[in-house]
C-alpha positions in Angstrom: -54.8 -77.3 -115.5 -54.6 -79.9 -112.8 -54.9 -83.5 -113.7 -58.4 -84.9 -112.9 -58.0 -87.7 -110.4 -60.9 -90.2 -110.6 -62.1 -92.5 -107.9 -65.2 -94.6 -107.3 -68.2 -92.3 -107.5 -70.9 -94.5 -106.0 -73.0 -92.4 -103.7 -74.1 -94.2 -100.6 -77.9 -94.0 -100.1 -78.8 -92.0 -97.0 -75.1 -90.9 -96.7 -73.9 -88.5 -94.1 -71.4 -85.7 -94.4 -68.9 -85.4 -91.5 -67.1 -82.1 -91.0 -64.2 -82.2 -88.6 -61.7 -79.5 -87.6 -58.4 -80.9 -86.4 -57.1 -77.4 -85.8 -57.9 -73.7 -86.2 -60.7 -73.5 -83.6 -60.2 -71.6 -80.3 -56.8 -70.7 -81.5 -54.9 -68.7 -84.2 -53.1 -71.0 -86.6 -52.9 -74.8 -87.1 -55.8 -74.7 -89.6 -57.0 -78.0 -91.0 -60.5 -79.2 -91.8 -61.6 -82.7 -92.8 -64.7 -83.5 -94.9 -65.8 -87.1 -95.0 -68.6 -88.7 -97.0 -68.8 -92.5 -97.3 -65.4 -93.8 -98.3 -63.9 -90.4 -99.3 -62.1 -87.8 -97.3 -61.1 -84.3 -98.5 -58.7 -82.3 -96.4 -58.6 -78.4 -96.5 -55.2 -77.0 -95.5 -52.7 -78.4 -93.1 -51.0 -75.6 -91.1 -48.9 -75.1 -88.0 -49.1 -72.8 -85.0 -46.3 -71.1 -83.0 -45.9 -72.1 -79.4 -47.5 -70.3 -76.4 -45.1 -68.7 -73.9 -45.7 -71.6 -71.5 -44.5 -74.2 -74.1 -40.9 -73.9 -73.0 -38.3 -74.9 -75.7 -41.0 -75.8 -78.3 -40.4 -74.7 -81.8 -43.7 -75.4 -83.6 -47.1 -76.9 -82.9 -48.8 -79.1 -85.5 -52.2 -80.9 -85.5 -52.7 -84.5 -84.4 -53.6 -86.4 -87.6 -53.9 -89.9 -86.1 -57.5 -90.0 -87.4 -56.2 -89.4 -90.9 -53.5 -92.0 -90.5 -56.1 -94.6 -89.6 -58.2 -93.6 -92.6 -55.3 -93.0 -95.1 -56.9 -95.1 -97.8 -60.0 -92.8 -97.9 -58.0 -89.5 -98.4 -58.5 -88.1 -101.9 -56.3 -85.1 -101.4 -55.1 -82.1 -99.4 -56.5 -78.9 -101.0 -54.7 -75.7 -100.1 -56.3 -72.3 -99.9 -53.0 -70.3 -99.8 -49.4 -70.4 -98.9 -49.2 -69.1 -95.3 -47.5 -71.1 -92.6 -50.7 -71.5 -90.6 -52.2 -73.3 -93.7 -49.3 -75.3 -95.2 -46.6 -75.4 -92.5 -47.4 -78.8 -91.1 -47.4 -80.6 -94.4 -43.6 -81.7 -94.2 -44.4 -83.4 -90.9 -47.7 -84.9 -91.9 -46.3 -86.4 -95.1 -44.1 -88.6 -93.0 -47.1 -90.8 -92.1 -49.6 -90.2 -94.9 -48.9 -89.2 -98.5 -52.0 -88.1 -100.4 -52.0 -85.9 -103.5 -51.8 -82.2 -102.7 -53.5 -79.5 -104.8 -52.7 -75.8 -104.8 -52.1 -72.8 -107.0 -48.6 -72.1 -108.4 -47.3 -69.8 -105.7 -48.7 -71.9 -102.9 -47.0 -75.0 -104.2 -43.8 -73.0 -105.0 -43.5 -72.1 -101.3 -44.4 -75.6 -100.2 -41.7 -77.1 -102.5 -39.0 -75.2 -100.7 -40.2 -76.7 -97.4 -40.5 -80.2 -98.7 -37.0 -80.0 -100.3 -35.5 -79.0 -96.9 -37.3 -82.0 -95.3 -36.1 -84.4 -98.1 -39.7 -85.1 -99.1 -40.1 -83.3 -102.4 -39.4 -86.3 -104.6 -42.0 -88.5 -102.9 -44.7 -85.8 -102.6 -47.6 -85.8 -105.1 -48.0 -82.1 -105.9 -50.6 -80.9 -108.5 -50.8 -77.3 -109.6 -54.2 -75.9 -110.2 -55.6 -72.6 -111.6 -58.6 -70.6 -110.3 -61.7 -72.2 -111.9 -60.3 -75.7 -111.9 -62.5 -78.5 -110.5 -60.8 -81.5 -109.0 -62.8 -84.8 -108.7 -62.3 -86.4 -105.3 -64.4 -89.5 -105.2 -68.0 -88.6 -104.4 -66.9 -85.0 -103.9 -65.3 -82.4 -106.1 -63.4 -79.3 -105.2 -63.5 -76.0 -107.1 -60.8 -73.3 -106.7 -62.2 -69.7 -106.6 -60.1 -66.6 -106.7 -59.9 -64.7 -103.4 -57.9 -61.6 -102.1 -55.6 -62.0 -99.1 -52.2 -60.8 -98.0 -50.5 -63.3 -100.2 -51.0 -63.9 -103.9 -52.9 -66.9 -105.3 -55.3 -67.3 -102.4 -58.5 -69.2 -103.1 -61.8 -70.1 -101.6 -62.9 -73.7 -102.1 -66.4 -74.8 -103.2 -66.6 -78.5 -102.3 -69.5 -80.2 -103.9 -70.8 -83.2 -101.9 -73.8 -85.4 -102.6 -75.7 -83.3 -100.1 -74.8 -79.9 -101.6 -71.9 -77.4 -101.5 -69.6 -76.9 -98.6 -68.1 -73.4 -99.1 -64.7 -72.8 -97.4 -63.6 -69.2 -97.5 -60.0 -69.8 -96.5 -58.4 -66.5 -95.4 -59.8 -63.6 -97.5 -60.6 -59.9 -97.7 -62.4 -57.9 -100.4 -59.8 -55.7 -102.1 -61.3 -53.8 -105.1 -57.9 -52.5 -106.1 -55.5 -55.5 -105.5 -51.9 -55.2 -106.4 -52.0 -58.0 -108.9 -55.3 -56.6 -110.5 -57.2 -59.8 -109.8 -60.2 -59.1 -107.7 -62.0 -61.8 -105.7 -64.5 -63.7 -107.9 -67.7 -62.5 -106.3 -69.8 -63.4 -109.4 -68.9 -67.1 -109.1 -69.4 -67.1 -105.3 -72.9 -65.6 -105.9 -73.6 -68.2 -108.5 -72.7 -71.0 -106.1 -75.0 -69.3 -103.5 -77.9 -69.5 -106.0 -77.2 -73.2 -106.7 -77.4 -73.8 -102.9 -74.8 -73.9 -100.2 -75.3 -76.5 -97.6 -72.6 -75.4 -95.2 -70.5 -72.2 -95.0 -67.1 -72.5 -93.3 -65.9 -68.9 -92.9 -62.8 -67.4 -91.3 -63.4 -65.3 -88.1 -60.0 -63.6 -87.5 -61.2 -60.0 -87.9 -64.9 -60.4 -87.0 -64.4 -57.9 -84.1 -63.5 -55.1 -86.5 -66.2 -52.9 -88.1 -66.3 -51.9 -91.7 -64.1 -53.1 -94.5 -60.4 -54.0 -94.5 -58.4 -51.3 -96.4 -56.7 -52.1 -99.7 -53.1 -53.1 -99.8 -52.5 -50.1 -102.1 -52.9 -47.9 -99.0 -49.6 -49.2 -97.7 -47.9 -48.5 -101.0 -48.9 -44.8 -100.8 -47.6 -44.6 -97.2 -44.3 -46.2 -98.1 -43.8 -43.7 -100.9 -44.3 -40.8 -98.5 -41.8 -42.3 -96.0 -39.2 -43.0 -98.7 -39.6 -39.4 -100.0 -39.1 -37.9 -96.5 -36.1 -40.0 -95.6 -33.7 -39.8 -98.6 -30.7 -39.4 -96.3 -31.3 -42.7 -94.4 -30.9 -46.4 -95.0 -34.4 -47.9 -94.8 -35.0 -51.3 -93.2 -38.4 -52.8 -93.5 -39.6 -55.8 -91.5 -42.7 -57.5 -92.7 -44.2 -61.0 -93.1 -42.2 -63.0 -95.6 -45.3 -64.3 -97.3 -46.7 -60.9 -98.0 -45.6 -60.8 -101.6 -47.7 -57.8 -102.5 -46.1 -55.8 -99.6 -42.6 -56.7 -100.8 -43.6 -55.7 -104.3 -44.6 -52.3 -103.2 -41.3 -51.9 -101.2 -39.5 -52.8 -104.4 -41.6 -50.2 -106.4 -40.8 -47.5 -103.9 -37.1 -48.4 -104.0 -37.0 -48.2 -107.8 -38.7 -44.8 -107.7 -36.2 -43.4 -105.3 -33.1 -45.0 -106.8 -32.3 -47.6 -104.1 -30.9 -51.1 -104.3 -32.8 -53.8 -102.3 -31.1 -56.4 -100.1 -33.1 -59.2 -98.5 -32.2 -61.0 -95.3 -33.9 -63.8 -93.4 -34.3 -67.3 -94.7 -38.1 -67.4 -95.0 -38.0 -64.0 -96.8 -35.4 -65.2 -99.3 -37.4 -68.4 -99.9 -40.7 -66.7 -100.6 -39.3 -63.8 -102.7 -37.2 -66.3 -104.6 -40.3 -68.5 -105.4 -42.5 -65.5 -106.2 -39.9 -64.0 -108.6 -39.2 -67.3 -110.3 -42.9 -67.9 -110.8 -43.6 -64.4 -112.1 -45.7 -63.1 -109.1 -43.2 -60.3 -108.5 -41.8 -57.8 -111.0 -38.2 -57.1 -110.1 -36.0 -55.0 -112.4 -32.8 -56.7 -113.3 -29.9 -55.7 -111.0 -32.2 -54.2 -108.4 -31.8 -56.9 -105.7 -28.3 -57.3 -104.4 -26.8 -59.9 -102.1 -26.7 -58.9 -98.4 -23.0 -59.4 -98.5 -22.7 -56.5 -101.0 -24.3 -53.7 -98.9 -21.0 -52.3 -97.8 -20.3 -51.2 -101.4 -23.2 -48.7 -101.2 -23.9 -45.6 -99.2 -26.7 -46.0 -96.6 -29.1 -43.7 -98.5 -28.8 -46.0 -101.5 -30.2 -49.1 -99.8 -33.4 -50.7 -98.7 -33.2 -53.8 -96.6 -36.2 -56.1 -96.5 -36.1 -58.4 -93.5 -38.0 -60.9 -91.4 -38.6 -60.3 -87.7 -41.7 -58.1 -87.6 -43.0 -60.2 -84.7 -39.9 -60.0 -82.6 -38.9 -63.6 -83.1 -35.7 -64.3 -81.2 -33.9 -66.0 -84.2 -35.1 -63.5 -86.8 -32.9 -61.2 -88.8 -34.4 -58.0 -87.3 -33.9 -59.3 -83.7 -30.2 -60.1 -84.5 -29.8 -56.6 -85.9 -31.3 -55.0 -82.9 -29.0 -56.9 -80.5 -25.9 -56.4 -82.8 -25.7 -60.1 -83.6 -26.3 -59.8 -87.4 -23.2 -60.5 -89.4 -23.9 -58.0 -92.2 -26.2 -55.3 -90.8 -25.2 -53.0 -88.0 -27.9 -50.5 -87.0 -27.1 -46.9 -86.2 -28.7 -43.4 -86.1 -28.5 -43.3 -89.9 -31.1 -46.1 -90.2 -34.9 -45.9 -90.3 -36.5 -49.2 -89.3 -40.2 -49.7 -90.4 -42.3 -52.5 -88.8 -44.8 -53.1 -91.5 -47.1 -55.4 -89.6 -49.4 -55.8 -86.6 -48.1 -57.7 -83.6 -49.9 -61.1 -83.5 -51.7 -61.5 -80.1 -49.2 -62.7 -77.6 -46.2 -61.2 -79.4 -46.5 -57.7 -78.1 -43.8 -58.1 -75.5 -41.3 -59.6 -78.0 -42.0 -56.7 -80.5 -41.7 -54.2 -77.7 -38.3 -55.6 -76.6 -36.9 -55.3 -80.1 -38.2 -51.7 -80.6 -36.8 -50.7 -77.2 -33.4 -52.1 -78.0 -33.3 -50.2 -81.4 -34.3 -46.9 -79.7 -31.4 -47.5 -77.2 -29.0 -47.6 -80.2 -30.4 -44.3 -81.6 -32.2 -46.0 -84.5 -35.2 -44.2 -86.0 -38.1 -46.6 -85.6 -41.5 -46.3 -87.4 -44.0 -48.8 -86.0 -47.4 -47.2 -86.6 -49.4 -50.2 -88.1 -52.4 -48.2 -89.1 -50.3 -46.4 -91.7 -47.7 -49.1 -92.8 -49.9 -52.2 -92.5 -53.3 -53.5 -93.5 -54.8 -56.8 -92.6 -55.4 -59.6 -95.0 -58.5 -60.7 -93.2 -62.2 -59.8 -93.7 -63.8 -57.3 -91.3 -67.5 -57.4 -90.4 -69.0 -55.9 -93.6 -67.0 -58.3 -95.8 -68.1 -61.3 -93.7 -71.7 -60.1 -94.1 -71.2 -59.9 -97.8 -69.9 -63.5 -97.8 -72.9 -64.7 -95.9 -75.3 -62.8 -98.2 -73.7 -64.2 -101.4 -73.5 -67.8 -100.3 -76.9 -68.0 -98.4 -75.9 -71.1 -96.5 -78.3 -73.5 -94.9 -75.8 -74.2 -92.1 -72.8 -72.2 -90.8 -69.7 -73.2 -88.8 -67.3 -70.3 -88.0 -63.6 -71.3 -88.3 -60.1 -69.8 -87.9 -60.3 -67.9 -84.6 -60.2 -67.9 -80.9 -63.4 -68.7 -79.0 -64.5 -65.1 -78.8 -64.1 -64.7 -82.6 -66.2 -67.8 -83.2 -69.0 -66.6 -80.9 -69.0 -63.1 -82.4 -69.2 -64.6 -85.9 -72.1 -66.7 -84.7 -73.8 -63.4 -83.6 -73.1 -61.9 -87.0 -74.7 -64.9 -88.8 -77.8 -64.5 -86.5 -77.9 -60.8 -87.4 -77.9 -61.9 -91.1 -81.1 -63.9 -90.4 -79.8 -67.4 -89.8 -81.5 -69.4 -87.1 -79.3 -70.1 -84.1 -80.1 -73.8 -84.4 -78.3 -73.8 -87.8 -75.1 -72.4 -86.5 -72.5 -74.7 -85.0 -69.6 -73.4 -82.9 -67.4 -76.4 -82.9 -64.2 -77.6 -81.1 -61.1 -79.4 -82.3 -62.0 -83.1 -82.9 -65.7 -82.6 -82.7 -67.7 -84.2 -85.5 -70.5 -82.1 -87.2 -72.7 -84.7 -89.0 -75.1 -83.5 -91.8 -77.7 -85.7 -93.6 -80.5 -84.8 -95.9 -82.7 -83.5 -93.1 -80.6 -82.1 -90.3 -77.2 -81.3 -88.8 -75.9 -82.1 -85.4 -72.8 -82.8 -83.4 -72.1 -86.5 -83.1 -69.0 -87.7 -81.3 -65.4 -86.8 -81.6 -62.2 -88.1 -83.2 -58.6 -88.2 -81.8 -57.2 -84.7 -82.0 -55.0 -82.2 -80.2 -51.5 -80.7 -80.4 -48.3 -82.3 -81.5 -45.2 -80.4 -80.2 -42.1 -80.1 -82.4 -38.8 -79.6 -80.5 -35.8 -79.6 -82.8 -35.9 -82.9 -84.7 -38.3 -84.4 -82.2 -41.9 -84.6 -83.2 -44.4 -85.5 -80.5 -41.8 -86.7 -78.0 -42.5 -83.7 -75.8 -45.8 -83.9 -74.0 -47.6 -82.4 -71.1 -45.4 -84.1 -68.5 -42.2 -82.9 -70.1 -43.6 -79.4 -70.3 -44.7 -79.5 -66.7 -41.1 -80.6 -65.7 -39.6 -77.7 -67.8 -41.9 -75.2 -66.0 -41.0 -76.7 -62.7 -37.3 -76.4 -63.4 -37.7 -72.9 -64.6 -39.7 -71.8 -61.6 -37.9 -73.4 -58.7 -34.7 -75.1 -60.0 -33.2 -78.5 -59.4 -31.6 -80.4 -56.6 -29.8 -83.7 -57.1 -28.9 -85.9 -54.0 -26.2 -88.4 -54.7 -25.4 -91.2 -52.2 -23.8 -94.7 -52.3 -25.0 -97.3 -49.9 -24.3 -100.9 -49.0 -27.6 -102.6 -48.5 -26.0 -105.8 -47.2 -24.1 -104.0 -44.4 -26.9 -101.4 -43.9 -24.5 -98.5 -44.2 -23.9 -95.3 -46.2 -20.6 -95.6 -48.0 -20.4 -92.0 -49.4 -22.5 -88.9 -49.5 -25.1 -87.8 -49.6 -23.7 -85.0 -51.8 -26.1 -82.2 -52.9 -25.9 -80.5 -56.3 -28.1 -77.4 -56.7 -29.0 -75.7 -60.0 -31.4 -72.8 -60.1 -32.5 -73.2 -56.5 -30.0 -71.3 -54.3 -26.4 -70.2 -54.7 -24.6 -72.9 -52.7 -21.7 -70.8 -51.5 -24.1 -68.3 -49.9 -26.3 -71.0 -48.4 -23.9 -73.4 -46.7 -25.9 -73.7 -43.6 -29.0 -74.7 -45.5 -27.0 -77.2 -47.5 -25.7 -78.8 -44.3 -29.2 -79.1 -42.9 -30.4 -80.8 -46.1 -27.4 -83.1 -46.1 -28.2 -84.1 -42.5 -31.9 -84.7 -43.3 -31.0 -86.8 -46.4 -28.5 -88.8 -44.2 -31.1 -89.5 -41.5 -33.7 -90.5 -44.1 -31.3 -93.0 -45.7 -30.2 -94.3 -42.3 -33.7 -94.8 -41.2 -34.5 -96.8 -44.4 -31.5 -99.0 -43.9 -32.2 -99.6 -40.2 -35.8 -100.6 -41.1 -34.5 -102.9 -43.7 -36.1 -100.8 -46.5 -33.8 -101.5 -49.5 -36.2 -101.1 -52.4 -34.8 -98.2 -54.5 -38.0 -96.4 -55.3 -39.1 -96.4 -51.7 -35.7 -95.1 -50.5 -35.8 -92.3 -53.1 -39.3 -91.3 -52.2 -38.5 -91.1 -48.5 -35.5 -88.9 -49.2 -37.5 -86.7 -51.6 -40.4 -86.3 -49.2 -38.3 -85.4 -46.2 -36.2 -82.8 -48.1 -39.3 -81.3 -49.8 -41.0 -80.6 -46.5 -38.0 -79.0 -45.0 -37.1 -76.9 -48.1 -40.6 -75.5 -48.3 -40.7 -74.7 -44.6 -37.4 -72.8 -44.9 -37.7 -71.2 -48.3 -41.3 -71.5 -49.5 -39.9 -73.0 -52.7 -40.4 -76.4 -54.3 -37.4 -77.4 -56.4 -37.4 -80.6 -58.4 -35.6 -83.1 -56.3 -33.8 -86.1 -57.9 -32.3 -88.6 -55.5 -29.5 -90.8 -57.1 -28.8 -93.8 -54.9 -26.2 -96.4 -55.8 -25.5 -99.8 -54.2 -22.0 -101.4 -53.8 
């Protein structure tokens, strides 16, 4: 049972509840929601997103938490719904500037601990393990953890009791009546809270476009058994999300049934499986899992390899296997590779690239997601059930792109909610609720912080613009030495071209550009223009016009002018 943290519980008269999303709206990932009442702030999740294809060189995207930094003394805790990257991945970065207590279930915190240890923050972090049913006091508010089903174990909905009523946050969920761990979503408690009165429902919207119910995870287990039974002569390699503990458990079960050893590759897969096994969320017979370094001791048909890379990530284990860059696993026609996942929107090209490369090597590839994958997110009928059980006064759809949020709004209207009680928000927008009404009222600082290597936030729009510019048209550096006193060019100008044209095949163009740069510098010196920025701008403008006229290209031009 989590320790009950007590703060001042004085309820301001006529207080207002503020609900702010700092991420997770009009996007997939980076989920973080802030609830503020008086002098108390409760944070739900703190996730990251992966970069868009135009974010060149960027590794991760995290939310801007400058509003939380300014109000750090009000924060009563970060409350985690589950252990997926898009819900906990930003915590190692956020804890560098704020350090509130963090509450989560055992597996969620077990995964988070690995991340914090890598970041050197585990000792200073304030982690508190909770169980479903626990209620944590958070100033004038309290947070109850309610069991949910998702594609990772230990997922929870949060019932946040405020002085104005319950705010019910679904987190990511699905209704699975036959879950792998035997623990079904606590519909009875959700219905009870609905009878007590829900002021505001915050419900995920990822699968709102899909009709019906999300299939049970057990469906994948049956499919995997059929595939194992039909491929007893092949080494089976399965790529899936590292956090899908239930999927990995079913792979292990099938491997046991057909007498195979299991090897795991990919850092995130090793971390999650290690934490799940250590905490008792996975049942692994002794001696079943072998080190990836030992696979050469077994015949191919005796092995199952579980790997990361189902999304075609360029640094993942499966990608390295496909392009013969993995140190331990070399793919061949004796292998069957199963992609047990759906391609996340935007990753289709990456996944296709990996699949094509494996086919070129004669590898048998099975990538039919309708058979070897089920979603962890609620479809329309499950979302309707959530609305019916909670009976909220107000509703704000979360966790989805704009079309998802709008379709969830339409679903709520279909369920009988007035349009005026539904709020499709945006990142940083403040939904303010009092005893009589709800309305948008202002914004707070928000946005995207880009992570590039060890740099956090030091790459912004201007740097990305320059990277795109370099990638599209290349770079040209003009180097010259002048004597401003004597009004003469001492050396150069020399031209260095990268990514613009191949110099050896464009000597005539290079001579033209050199002549133009020389004339521009000479004109500046003759006119007594010796201010460096003005000289550089003149050279840059003259060259840009000529280059575009000749080539219809606009490379980045960097004049370097030195004085002696």
